[in-house]
C-alpha positions in Angstrom: 21.1 0.1 10.9 21.2 3.2 9.3 20.0 6.5 10.9 17.4 7.1 8.1 15.4 10.5 8.0 12.4 11.5 6.4 12.4 14.8 3.7 8.8 13.5 2.2 7.2 10.9 1.7 9.3 9.8 -1.9 13.0 11.1 -0.3 14.9 9.9 2.7 18.7 10.7 3.8 20.9 9.2 5.5 24.9 9.0 6.7 26.9 6.8 5.0 25.8 3.5 4.5 27.9 0.2 4.1 27.1 -3.3 2.5 25.4 -4.8 5.6 22.4 -2.1 5.2 21.3 -2.9 1.9 19.2 -5.8 3.0 17.1 -3.7 5.4 16.7 -0.8 2.8 15.2 -3.2 0.1 13.1 -4.8 3.2 11.9 -1.4 4.2 10.4 -0.5 0.3 13.1 1.9 -0.9 13.6 1.6 -4.4 15.9 3.9 -5.7 19.3 4.7 -3.6 21.5 8.2 -4.4 24.7 8.3 -3.4 26.1 11.9 -3.0 29.6 10.8 -2.5 32.5 11.9 -4.8 34.6 8.1 -4.7 37.8 8.1 -2.3 36.1 11.4 -0.5 37.5 9.8 3.0 39.7 6.4 3.2 37.3 4.8 5.2 33.9 5.1 2.7 33.3 1.9 1.0 33.9 1.7 -2.6 30.6 2.9 -4.5 31.0 0.1 -7.5 30.3 -3.1 -3.9 27.3 -0.5 -2.9 25.8 -0.1 -6.7 26.2 -4.1 -6.6 25.2 -5.0 -3.8 21.8 -2.6 -4.4 21.5 -4.2 -7.9 21.4 -7.5 -6.2 18.3 -6.6 -4.0 16.3 -5.7 -7.0 17.6 -1.8 -6.3 17.9 1.1 -8.4 21.4 3.1 -8.2 22.7 6.4 -9.0 26.3 8.4 -8.4 25.6 11.7 -8.1 28.7 13.1 -6.4 28.4 16.8 -5.1 31.8 18.2 -3.1 31.3 18.9 0.5 30.6 23.1 0.6 30.6 23.6 -3.4 26.4 22.5 -4.3 26.8 24.2 -7.8 23.4 25.1 -9.2 24.2 22.5 -12.0 24.6 20.1 -8.4 20.6 21.7 -8.1 19.4 20.6 -11.1 20.7 17.2 -11.7 19.4 16.6 -8.4 16.0 17.8 -9.3 16.0 16.2 -12.8 16.9 12.7 -10.9 13.6 13.2 -8.1 11.4 13.7 -11.1 12.6 10.4 -13.1 13.3 7.5 -10.2 11.5 5.5 -8.8 10.6 6.2 -5.5 10.8 5.8 -2.0 14.4 7.6 -2.9 17.2 6.8 -0.5 20.0 10.1 -0.6 22.9 9.0 1.6 26.2 11.1 2.2 29.0 11.3 4.8 26.0 12.9 7.0 23.1 13.1 5.3 24.0 16.9 5.6 25.4 17.4 1.7 22.0 15.0 0.6 19.8 17.3 2.8 21.1 20.4 0.7 20.2 19.5 -2.2 16.8 18.7 -1.7 15.9 21.8 -0.2 17.6 23.4 -3.2 15.8 21.4 -5.6 12.7 22.2 -4.1 13.0 25.8 -3.1 11.5 27.1 -6.6 8.4 25.9 -4.6 8.2 25.6 -1.1 9.2 28.4 0.9 12.4 29.2 3.5 11.0 28.6 6.1 9.1 25.7 4.9 12.0 23.8 3.9 14.2 24.6 6.4 11.9 23.2 9.1 11.2 20.0 7.5 14.9 20.0 7.6 14.9 21.2 11.0 12.6 18.1 12.2 14.9 15.7 10.5 18.3 17.0 12.2 19.8 18.8 9.6 20.4 22.8 10.4 19.7 24.9 6.7 19.6 27.8 8.2 23.3 28.9 6.0 21.6 28.0 3.2 18.9 30.6 4.1 20.7 33.6 1.4 20.7 31.5 -1.6 17.2 29.7 -0.4 15.2 32.7 -0.3 16.9 34.5 -3.9 15.3 31.0 -5.5 12.1 31.4 -3.6 11.8 35.0 -5.1 13.1 34.7 -8.1 10.3 31.9 -8.4 7.6 33.8 -7.1 7.9 36.9 -9.5 8.0 34.4 -12.3 4.8 33.0 -11.2 3.1 36.3 -10.2 3.9 37.5 -14.1 2.2 34.4 -15.5 -0.9 33.8 -13.4 -2.2 37.0 -11.5 -3.8 36.7 -8.4 -7.0 34.4 -8.1 -9.3 32.4 -6.7 -7.5 28.9 -5.6 -9.0 26.4 -7.5 -11.2 23.3 -6.8 -12.5 20.1 -7.9 -15.5 18.6 -8.2 -14.0 15.5 -6.8 -11.1 15.0 -5.2 -9.3 11.7 -4.2 -7.4 11.3 -1.7 -5.1 7.7 -2.5 -3.7 6.0 -6.1 -4.4 3.2 -5.0 -7.3 -0.1 -5.9 -10.2 1.6 -4.1 -8.8 5.5 -5.3 -8.8 5.0 -8.7 -11.6 2.5 -9.1 -13.9 5.1 -8.0 -12.5 7.8 -10.2 -13.1 5.5 -13.5 -16.6 4.7 -11.7 -17.4 8.6 -12.0 -15.9 9.7 -15.4 -17.7 6.2 -16.5 -20.8 8.3 -15.5 -20.0 11.9 -16.5 -16.3 12.2 -17.9 -17.0 16.1 -18.0 -16.1 15.9 -13.9 -13.0 17.8 -12.5 -11.1 15.3 -10.7 -8.4 15.0 -9.0 -6.1 12.2 -7.3 -3.8 13.3 -4.3 -0.6 10.6 -4.5 2.5 10.6 -3.5 4.3 6.8 -5.1 4.9 6.9 -8.9 4.0 2.9 -8.8 0.8 1.4 -8.4 0.4 -2.0 -7.4 -1.9 -5.2 -7.8 -1.5 -6.7 -4.6 -3.4 -9.9 -4.2 -1.1 -11.4 -6.6 2.3 -11.4 -4.1 1.2 -14.5 -2.5 1.6 -15.7 -5.7 4.8 -14.1 -6.5 6.0 -15.9 -3.1 4.8 -19.2 -4.1 7.1 -19.0 -8.0 3.6 -19.0 -9.6 4.1 -15.2 -11.0 5.9 -12.9 -12.6 6.6 -9.6 -9.8 6.7 -6.9 -12.1 3.4 -7.9 -13.8 2.2 -6.3 -10.1 3.7 -3.1 -11.1 2.4 -0.3 -13.1 3.5 3.0 -13.6 1.1 5.4 -11.6 0.8 7.7 -14.8 -0.3 4.3 -16.9 -3.3 3.7 -14.4 -4.5 7.0 -13.8 -7.8 7.6 -15.4 -7.9 9.7 -18.4 -9.4 13.0 -17.5 -7.9 13.1 -13.7 -5.5 15.2 -12.3 -2.3 13.6 -10.6 -1.2 15.4 -7.8 1.9 13.4 -7.3 1.8 15.1 -2.9 1.0 12.8 0.2 -2.1 14.7 2.4 -1.7 15.0 6.0 -4.6 16.4 7.2 -8.2 17.8 6.4 -10.2 21.2 6.8 -13.7 19.4 5.9 -15.0 22.7 7.3 -13.8 24.2 4.7 -13.7 22.0 2.6 -10.4 21.2 1.8 -7.3 18.7 2.3 -3.4 19.8 3.7 -0.6 18.4 1.8 2.5 17.7 3.9 4.6 21.2 2.6 1.3 23.1 3.8 -0.7 23.6 0.5 -5.0 23.5 0.3 -7.0 21.6 -2.5 -10.7 22.0 -2.5 -13.1 20.2 -3.2 -16.8 20.4 -4.0 -16.7 16.2 -2.5 -14.1 14.1 -1.4 -13.2 10.6 -1.3 -11.0 8.8 1.3 -8.9 5.8 0.2 -5.6 6.0 1.1 -5.3 2.1 2.0 -3.5 1.2 5.3 -0.3 1.0 7.6 2.1 -2.2 7.6 3.0 -1.5 11.5 6.1 -3.1 11.5 7.1 -1.9 14.0 4.6 -3.2 16.1 6.8 -6.0 16.3 9.9 -5.8 18.6 12.5 -6.0 16.1 11.0 -7.2 13.1 11.5 -4.3 11.1 15.3 -4.6 11.3 15.8 -8.7 10.7 12.3 -8.6 7.6 14.7 -10.1 4.1 17.0 -11.4 5.9 17.7 -14.8 8.4 14.7 -16.3 7.0 11.7 -14.0 8.0 10.1 -13.0 5.1 6.5 -11.8 4.4 4.3 -11.9 1.0 2.6 -8.1 2.0 5.5 -6.2 0.8 6.8 -6.2 -2.8 10.3 -6.4 -2.2 9.7 -9.2 -0.4 7.5 -11.7 -2.4 10.4 -13.2 -3.9 12.6 -14.0 -0.8 9.5 -15.6 0.0 10.1 -18.2 -2.8 13.6 -18.3 -1.9 12.9 -19.6 1.5 10.9 -22.6 0.3 13.2 -23.6 -2.5 16.4 -23.4 0.1 14.2 -25.5 2.9 15.1 -29.4 2.9 14.2 -29.9 6.8 13.6 -27.7 9.9 10.6 -25.4 11.2 8.6 -22.6 9.4 5.8 -20.8 11.2 3.4 -18.3 10.1 1.5 -15.7 11.7 -1.6 -14.0 11.2 -1.8 -10.6 13.8 -5.2 -9.4 15.3 -7.7 -8.5 12.6 -8.4 -6.4 10.9 -5.9 -6.9 8.3 -6.0 -6.9 4.2 -7.0 -10.1 2.7 -7.9 -12.1 6.1 -6.8 -15.3 4.1 -3.4 -14.2 2.5 -1.1 -15.5 5.9 -2.6 -19.1 5.6 -2.2 -19.3 1.9 1.3 -18.5 2.1 1.5 -21.7 4.4 -0.2 -23.8 1.8 1.5 -23.1 -1.4 4.6 -23.6 0.9 3.4 -26.6 1.6 2.3 -27.9 -1.4 5.7 -26.7 -2.7 8.0 -28.7 -0.1 5.3 -32.0 -0.2 5.6 -32.2 -4.0 9.4 -32.3 -3.1 9.4 -35.1 -0.8 10.8 -32.6 2.1 7.3 -31.6 4.0 7.7 -34.9 6.2 11.1 -33.3 7.4 9.3 -29.6 8.1 7.7 -28.5 11.0 4.8 -26.6 9.7 2.7 -23.6 12.6 0.6 -21.6 12.1 0.4 -19.3 14.7 -3.2 -16.8 14.7 -4.0 -14.6 17.3 -7.7 -14.9 16.6 -9.8 -18.2 17.7 -10.8 -19.0 14.7 -9.3 -20.2 11.3 -11.1 -17.8 9.0 -14.0 -15.7 9.5 -16.6 -17.2 7.5 -17.7 -20.7 9.5 -18.4 -22.3 5.9 -14.7 -22.2 5.0 -13.1 -23.6 7.7 -14.0 -27.5 7.0 -12.7 -27.7 3.9 -9.6 -26.1 4.7 -9.5 -27.8 7.8 -8.8 -30.9 5.4 -5.8 -29.0 4.2 -4.0 -28.0 7.4 -4.7 -31.8 8.1 -3.3 -32.8 4.3 0.0 -30.8 5.9 0.5 -32.1 9.2 0.0 -28.1 10.1 -0.1 -26.6 13.7 -2.6 -24.5 14.5 -1.8 -22.0 17.5 -4.9 -20.4 18.7 -4.8 -16.9 20.1 -0.9 -16.7 19.7 0.0 -13.0 18.8 3.8 -12.7 16.9 5.6 -9.4 19.6 9.0 -9.4 19.0 11.3 -11.3 16.2 15.0 -12.0 17.3 16.8 -12.4 13.7 20.1 -13.4 14.1 19.2 -16.2 16.8 15.6 -17.0 14.6 14.0 -16.6 17.5 9.8 -15.9 17.3 8.3 -14.5 20.7 4.0 -14.9 20.9 2.0 -13.0 23.6 0.0 -16.5 23.8 -4.3 -16.5 25.8 -6.0 -19.0 27.3 -9.0 -19.7 27.5 -9.5 -17.6 31.1 -8.0 -15.2 28.7 -4.2 -15.0 31.5 -1.3 -14.0 29.1 2.0 -15.8 29.0 5.2 -15.3 26.7 5.8 -17.8 24.4 9.8 -18.2 22.2 9.9 -20.5 19.6 13.1 -21.4 17.2 12.6 -21.1 13.1 14.4 -21.7 10.5 11.8 -19.7 8.1 9.5 -16.9 9.5 6.5 -15.8 7.2 5.2 -12.4 8.6 1.8 -10.8 8.4 2.2 -7.7 9.7 -0.6 -5.8 12.3 -2.5 -2.9 10.7 -3.8 0.2 11.2 -5.5 3.1 9.0 -2.6 5.6 8.2 -1.5 8.0 11.6 -2.5 11.1 9.1 -6.0 9.3 9.0 -6.5 7.8 12.7 -5.4 11.7 13.9 -8.2 13.2 11.6 -11.4 14.5 12.3 -12.9 11.8 9.7 -12.1 8.9 11.9 -13.7 7.1 14.1 -12.7 5.6 17.8 -11.2 2.9 15.9 -8.7 5.5 13.7 -10.9 4.3 10.6 -12.9 6.1 8.5 -16.3 6.8 9.6 -19.1 5.6 7.2 -22.0 4.2 7.2 -21.3 0.5 6.2 -24.1 0.5 3.0 -23.7 4.3 1.3 -20.4 5.0 2.8 -20.8 8.4 3.0 -18.9 10.0 6.0 -21.2 9.5 9.4 -21.0 13.3 9.8 -19.9 15.2 6.3 -22.3 14.7 3.8 -20.1 15.1 0.9 -16.9 12.6 1.7 -17.1 9.1 0.8 -14.6 6.9 1.9 -14.0 3.0 0.1 -11.2 0.4 0.4 -9.3 -0.9 3.3 -9.2 2.7 5.4 -12.0 2.8 5.7 -15.0 2.0 8.8 -17.5 -0.6 6.7 -17.2 -3.8 8.8 -16.7 -6.2 5.4 -13.0 -7.7 4.6 -10.8 -5.6 3.0 -9.9 -7.0 -0.3 -9.6 -5.8 -3.7 -13.2 -7.9 -4.8 -15.0 -5.6 -1.9 -13.5 -2.2 -3.8 -14.2 -3.5 -7.2 -18.2 -3.4 -5.0 -17.5 -0.4 -3.5 -16.9 2.0 -6.6 -19.6 2.4 -8.2 -21.2 2.9 -5.3 -19.8 5.6 -3.8 -19.8 7.2 -7.9 -23.7 6.7 -7.7 -23.7 8.0 -4.1 -21.4 10.9 -4.8 -22.8 12.3 -7.9 -26.7 12.2 -5.6 -24.9 14.5 -3.5 -23.7 16.8 -6.4 -26.6 16.8 -8.0 -28.6 17.8 -4.2 -30.4 14.6 -4.9 -30.6 11.2 -2.4 -28.5 8.6 -2.2 -29.1 5.7 -4.8 -27.0 2.7 -4.1 -26.0 0.5 -1.4 -23.1 -2.0 -0.9 -24.0 -5.5 0.9 -20.6 -5.8 2.4 -19.3 -8.2 -0.8 -16.1 -9.0 -0.3 -13.7 -12.3 -2.3 -11.1 -14.4 -0.9 -9.4 -16.9 -3.6 -8.3 -19.2 -1.0 -5.2 -20.9 -2.7 -5.2 -24.2 -0.6 -2.5 -25.9 -3.2 -1.2 -24.8 -6.3 -3.8 -25.5 -9.4 -6.8 -25.5 -6.7 -8.9 -22.6 -5.4 -11.7 -22.7 -2.6 -13.2 -19.3 -4.1 -14.4 -17.0 -0.6 -17.5 -14.9 -1.5 -19.5 -13.5 1.4 -21.0 -9.8 2.9 -21.9 -8.6 5.8 -22.7 -11.4 8.2 -21.1 -13.7 6.6 -23.7 -14.6 4.3 -22.6 -16.3 0.9 -22.8 -14.9 -2.2 -21.7 -17.0 -4.9 -20.9 -15.1 -8.5 -21.1 -19.0 -10.2 -23.5 -21.5 -9.6 -21.2 -23.9 -7.7 -20.9 -25.1 -4.5 -18.3 -22.5 -2.7 -16.5 -24.4 -0.3 -15.3 -27.3 -3.4 -11.3 -26.5 -4.1 -11.2 -26.0 -7.9 -8.6 -25.6 -10.9 -11.4 -23.2 -12.8 -11.0 -21.2 -9.7 -7.6 -21.2 -9.8 -7.7 -19.6 -13.4 -9.7 -17.1 -12.5 -7.4 -15.9 -9.8 -3.9 -16.8 -11.3 -5.1 -15.0 -14.7 -8.1 -13.5 -15.3 -8.1 -11.4 -12.0 -5.3 -9.3 -13.6 -7.1 -9.1 -16.4 -10.4 -7.7 -15.2 -8.1 -5.8 -12.3 -6.3 -3.4 -15.0 -8.6 -3.7 -17.9 -12.2 -3.6 -16.4 -12.5 -2.1 -13.1 -9.5 0.5 -13.0 -10.8 1.8 -15.9 -14.5 1.9 -15.1 -16.3 -1.3 -16.8 -18.6 -2.7 -13.8 -18.2 -6.0 -14.9 -20.5 -8.2 -12.1 -20.4 -4.9 -10.1 -23.4 -3.1 -11.0 -24.2 -0.7 -7.6 -28.4 -1.9 -5.6 -30.0 0.4 -5.9 -32.0 1.6 -2.5 -35.6 1.2 -3.0 -37.7 3.9 -5.0 -33.8 5.7 -6.5 -34.1 7.0 -9.6 -32.2 5.7 -12.7 -30.7 9.3 -13.7 -27.2 7.9 -15.4 -28.6 4.8 -17.4 -28.8 7.0 -21.2 -25.7 9.2 -19.8 -23.4 5.9 -19.6 -25.4 4.3 -23.0 -23.7 8.1 -24.2 -20.7 7.5 -22.6 -19.8 3.9 -23.7 -20.9 4.7 -27.6 -18.8 8.0 -27.7 -15.3 5.2 -26.6 -16.4 2.6 -29.2 -17.7 0.2 -26.6 
């Protein structure tokens, strides 16, 4: 596997890659591969055209930006800077050793990062750029003088609301705030140039939804009126109301919303990362791998199919078993299911967290002849040997390791809060952003709120939960800005459309304590075709056209007793201005 090094969340560098590395790069989430070697630089160098074809077969982009070793021109630097501003990321750039690609990055960024910062970042990745010091100093001094002429010294800008994370939670909260107060100064900190509708990836893995429909340009979904800061947050300084970016820059705020999502911890399972996207190992939790799931399902004629679910919490707790149901439905319709041994390995002791929905799900488990292995946690994968190892716990708490063969393995990875959240002062003991589960206000810092997968509220981590959380955060954050008591509460609502077969869904809607919170006057445990249409057709439209635009259909926040209604006239005025 290629030894890649991270320079920024957007750019990684490595020595020469080979065709055999391409699959692992796609599985790791890279979107663009950049070759900085001229053709034929050495006799052992793979043909650029062959690499390009391999990259494109995996659905990634390939850019050839050749640079001669030891002779990086100003035009090379300009071209590389333009490339970073225009291509889809994350990006892997490579040359013979990685030094050339790292040097290109350093020179391309030298106009706004200090030489010390650039050299230190490269050193952390294992590259010594001290020889570029003179050139970096010159570029920095020119940029510094230019900035001084254009912008005399002034106080650092401070946003009314700073939002960390451009996923569902961050953008929905921004839209809900702007709906209520359009003149609010809001900035969204997000390094990715793409935004994903992740709830549809299970359908992509079943051949029932186009992957392209789950991806949008970030610039196209950032609410109008928000400033997009394309960078990654690395730490928080709540005492001074500041967020610290990875390059050391500090952004100041009056109020802060923390919504960076969670971390898929592929490395928590030994050998998993190295075999993702090949050897029959897949996961619908990755944009790039959901189509591979469908490929495996279509091609499997007989053998053993394993599906896994790690310890909670995870995003969309029903997704691991939905992958199993939809795969089994296809195999059954093709007449192959009797020849396929299906097994679902759960780290927990229950099929689903809300007991009401277990009986209808068990009917489908029995219908498909699937075996359930409770308290069975995936700890190791040997892709080439097609072996999966589980830590199994019995009723007395004794554990043993069990290794199972597979022909197809669908993995739901262990999940945690992002590292910069877990290591921050905002985290609780479990590593999540510590909030009150009803108001979503931080337990120790009153001008900080959190929603979505990274917050500690004990709700199901779903996009449907975010849809109900965003208005609550908006109302309560504005109350803080106005110096008033908090106004709204969140009841723990979450929704999991359980796709038990292609064309039918059990719509599980529930709140804190497993309380059923059905939206529609129908028996919620019955699989229905209308709920499939809701899941596959209507929900993506609701997400992009309503939720991310602050249109809170069936999502009005619940008011605290005796709370004032200060924003109703302003909301009506806003709607009138926008022609609603």
